[in-house]
C-alpha positions in Angstrom: 104.2 129.7 111.5 103.3 126.1 112.4 100.2 126.0 114.5 99.3 122.4 113.9 99.7 119.4 116.1 103.2 119.3 117.6 103.7 123.0 117.2 104.4 123.4 120.9 107.1 120.7 120.9 110.5 122.4 121.4 113.4 120.2 120.3 115.9 122.7 121.5 115.1 121.7 125.1 115.3 118.0 124.5 118.0 115.4 124.8 117.5 112.8 122.0 118.9 109.3 121.6 118.7 107.3 118.4 119.5 103.6 118.5 121.2 102.2 115.4 122.3 105.8 114.9 125.0 105.0 112.3 122.6 103.3 110.0 121.0 104.8 106.9 118.1 106.3 108.8 120.2 107.3 111.8 122.6 109.3 109.7 119.9 111.2 107.9 118.0 111.8 111.2 121.1 113.3 112.8 121.7 115.4 109.7 118.2 116.9 109.8 118.2 117.3 113.6 121.5 119.2 113.6 120.6 121.3 110.6 117.1 122.3 111.5 115.9 121.3 115.0 119.0 121.9 117.2 118.3 119.6 120.1 120.1 120.2 123.5 121.8 116.9 123.1 121.8 114.2 120.4 123.1 110.8 121.3 124.1 108.3 118.6 123.9 104.8 120.1 125.3 102.0 117.9 127.7 99.0 118.1 130.1 99.8 115.2 133.1 102.0 116.3 134.3 102.5 112.7 130.9 103.9 111.6 130.9 106.1 114.6 134.4 107.4 113.8 133.3 108.1 110.2 130.2 109.9 111.4 132.2 111.9 113.9 134.2 113.4 111.0 130.9 114.9 109.7 129.2 115.6 113.0 131.9 116.2 115.7 131.3 115.9 119.4 133.6 118.7 120.6 132.8 120.8 123.5 129.8 122.9 122.7 128.5 120.4 120.1 125.2 118.6 120.8 126.5 115.2 119.5 127.5 112.4 121.8 128.5 108.9 120.6 127.8 105.8 122.7 129.2 102.4 121.7 126.5 99.9 122.7 124.2 97.1 121.6 120.4 97.1 122.2 121.0 93.5 123.5 122.8 95.0 126.5 120.2 96.5 128.9 122.7 98.0 131.3 124.4 100.0 128.5 121.0 101.2 127.3 120.0 102.4 130.8 123.3 104.3 131.1 122.8 105.9 127.7 119.3 107.0 128.4 120.1 108.8 131.6 118.6 112.3 131.3 117.1 111.5 127.8 113.7 113.0 126.8 113.2 111.3 123.4 114.3 107.9 122.0 114.0 107.0 118.3 114.6 103.2 118.1 115.9 102.2 114.7 118.4 99.4 115.6 117.4 96.2 113.9 118.5 93.3 111.8 116.6 94.0 108.6 118.0 92.0 105.7 115.5 89.2 105.0 118.0 86.5 103.9 120.2 87.2 106.9 117.3 87.0 109.3 116.1 83.7 107.7 119.6 82.2 108.0 120.2 83.6 111.5 116.8 83.5 113.2 118.0 83.5 116.8 120.2 86.5 116.1 117.3 88.3 114.6 115.1 87.6 117.6 117.8 88.7 120.0 118.2 92.1 118.2 114.7 92.8 117.0 112.6 91.4 119.9 114.9 91.2 122.9 116.6 94.4 121.9 113.2 96.2 121.7 112.3 94.8 125.1 115.5 96.2 126.5 114.8 99.6 124.9 111.3 99.7 126.5 112.6 98.7 130.0 115.5 101.2 129.9 113.2 104.0 128.7 110.7 103.2 131.5 113.5 103.1 134.1 115.1 106.3 132.9 111.7 108.2 132.8 112.1 109.0 129.0 109.1 111.1 127.8 108.6 109.8 124.3 109.8 106.7 122.4 109.1 106.0 118.8 110.0 102.7 117.1 110.5 102.2 113.4 108.6 99.3 111.8 107.9 98.1 108.2 105.2 96.9 105.9 106.7 93.4 106.3 105.2 93.4 109.8 101.7 93.1 108.3 100.7 89.5 107.7 104.4 88.5 107.9 105.7 85.6 105.8 109.4 86.0 106.8 111.2 86.1 110.1 112.2 89.8 109.8 108.5 90.7 109.4 107.5 88.5 112.3 110.1 90.0 114.6 109.0 93.5 113.7 105.3 92.6 114.3 106.3 91.4 117.8 108.3 94.6 118.3 105.3 96.7 117.3 103.1 94.8 119.7 105.7 95.3 122.5 105.8 99.0 121.8 102.0 99.5 121.8 101.5 97.4 124.9 104.4 99.1 126.7 102.0 102.0 127.4 100.3 99.7 129.9 103.6 99.1 131.7 104.3 102.8 132.4 101.7 103.1 135.2 101.8 106.7 136.4 105.2 107.2 134.7 105.7 109.7 131.9 106.9 107.4 129.2 104.8 107.1 126.0 105.5 104.6 123.2 104.4 104.7 119.5 105.4 103.2 116.2 106.0 104.4 112.7 105.4 101.9 109.9 106.4 102.5 106.2 107.7 100.7 103.1 111.0 100.4 101.2 113.4 103.2 101.8 115.0 104.5 98.6 118.7 103.9 98.6 119.0 102.4 102.0 121.6 99.7 102.7 120.6 96.4 101.0 117.7 98.0 99.0 117.0 97.0 95.4 118.0 100.2 93.6 121.6 100.1 94.6 121.6 96.4 93.6 120.3 97.2 90.1 122.9 100.0 89.7 125.7 97.7 90.8 124.5 95.0 88.3 124.3 97.5 85.4 128.0 97.1 84.5 127.3 93.4 83.8 124.5 94.2 81.3 122.1 92.0 83.3 119.9 92.6 86.3 118.0 90.1 88.4 114.3 90.4 89.3 112.5 87.8 91.4 109.1 88.4 89.8 108.0 91.0 87.2 104.6 91.4 88.9 106.0 92.6 92.2 105.0 96.0 93.6 106.4 97.9 96.5 105.8 101.1 98.6 108.6 103.7 98.4 109.7 106.4 100.7 112.9 108.5 100.7 115.2 108.7 103.8 114.4 112.4 104.1 110.6 111.7 104.0 111.0 108.9 106.6 113.0 111.1 109.0 110.5 114.0 108.8 107.6 111.6 109.3 109.2 110.2 112.4 109.8 113.7 113.7 106.2 114.5 113.1 105.2 111.3 115.0 107.4 112.3 118.0 105.8 115.7 118.1 102.2 114.5 117.9 102.1 111.1 119.6 99.9 110.4 122.7 101.1 106.8 123.1 100.1 103.6 121.4 99.5 104.8 117.9 101.0 103.2 114.8 101.6 106.0 112.3 101.5 105.1 108.6 102.4 107.7 105.9 100.7 108.1 102.6 103.4 107.1 100.2 103.5 106.0 96.5 104.1 102.5 95.2 105.2 101.1 91.8 105.8 97.9 89.9 109.4 96.7 90.2 109.8 96.6 86.4 109.2 100.3 86.3 112.2 100.7 88.6 114.3 98.4 86.4 113.4 100.4 83.3 114.5 103.7 85.0 117.6 102.3 86.6 119.0 100.0 83.9 117.0 100.5 80.6 119.8 99.0 78.5 120.2 95.8 80.6 118.7 92.3 80.1 116.4 91.2 82.9 116.8 87.7 84.4 113.7 86.5 86.3 115.0 84.3 89.1 111.9 83.5 91.1 110.6 84.8 94.4 112.9 84.1 97.3 111.8 82.5 100.5 110.0 85.0 102.7 109.2 87.4 99.9 105.8 88.7 98.9 104.5 89.8 95.5 102.8 92.8 97.1 103.3 94.5 100.5 100.5 95.8 102.8 100.8 98.7 105.2 97.4 98.4 106.7 95.4 95.1 106.7 91.6 95.0 106.5 91.5 93.9 110.1 93.7 96.8 111.2 91.7 99.3 109.2 88.7 98.9 111.5 90.7 100.6 114.2 92.4 103.2 112.0 91.6 106.7 110.8 92.7 108.7 107.8 94.2 112.2 107.9 95.4 114.3 104.9 99.0 113.0 105.0 98.8 109.8 107.0 96.8 107.0 108.5 96.8 106.3 112.2 96.1 102.9 113.7 94.6 103.9 117.1 95.8 102.1 120.3 93.4 99.7 121.8 91.6 101.2 124.8 92.7 102.1 127.4 96.4 102.2 126.4 96.4 105.7 124.9 94.4 108.8 124.2 93.1 109.5 120.7 95.2 112.7 120.3 95.8 113.4 116.6 93.7 110.4 115.6 90.6 112.2 117.0 90.8 114.5 113.9 90.8 111.5 111.5 88.2 110.0 109.3 87.0 106.4 109.6 88.1 104.1 106.8 85.6 102.4 104.6 84.6 98.8 105.2 87.1 96.4 103.6 89.8 99.1 103.3 93.3 97.7 102.7 96.4 99.7 102.1 98.3 97.6 99.7 101.1 98.3 97.2 99.2 96.7 94.3 96.0 98.8 94.8 97.5 102.0 96.1 95.9 105.0 94.4 99.2 106.9 94.6 101.7 105.6 92.2 105.1 107.0 91.0 105.2 108.5 87.6 108.1 107.6 85.2 109.7 110.9 85.8 109.5 110.5 89.6 111.1 107.0 89.3 113.9 108.4 87.2 114.5 111.2 89.7 114.5 108.6 92.5 117.1 106.5 90.7 119.2 109.5 89.8 119.4 110.5 93.5 120.5 107.0 94.5 123.0 106.8 91.6 124.6 110.1 92.7 124.9 108.9 96.3 126.5 105.6 95.6 129.2 106.9 93.2 
């Protein structure tokens, strides 16, 4: 029996909407929700009718099913307001996230990642949604590319939205984590696709990254929804590894071409900066960056331990690293999914 934080949260009484619901995260979120949590209603909000059609073959929206599919764009505030009518929980995943695409199309990235987030906030406030969680990324910490900069702004908008709710019920929090294993555009599927050529491209052999699976990401977001008080940024404890270890596991027989770091790319990623650490606490399975007073209550963060002076949660100094066997298992899972 679960008697911890969030134990009293009953998903079966909730209507849930996920923006970007046909993306990698959205599909896994729907799968887990339908299989284990049985929400009263589950709304997939996205702009791609083909992806919705394909998803509907797996998760139908017949009478008696909880699924509903809304075609819409987070850039359209009127459609968001319509979709959120009667909704209790929103998980906001819709974003432009490919770094090169955001660099080449900066206005489009701003319209989706910043204006779209603003529209989600306004629609949730207008509809009286209870809880809203936004997905963020390690690239939002000390950003060097436009994608990271837009996600940093989106985080700030979500945290500060708690000041806009007045006496209303709506609470906003964020989840921030690193590279998702096997998600669209991630590096492992790229290495696997290059394997047939006998050569793989690596930007810099010193590079390190945080790693999390889709399943882990979904379950962490679910935990955040259940325990949030509003204004927190939840950061999971996840492993990191050097990129060459991933190459050796995915394509051990291939030649490696070092092509140089691309614009907007870092050698190492950071999930919590030294400055943020002063307002963060540690729990057994996560860190929580507390909201600035008076935006939210401490909630789950009240059980946390203060971080040491100078603490920095970085992929190159992370105490938790993937073993060779774990990397091979991670690659094998992705390889089976992309066949």
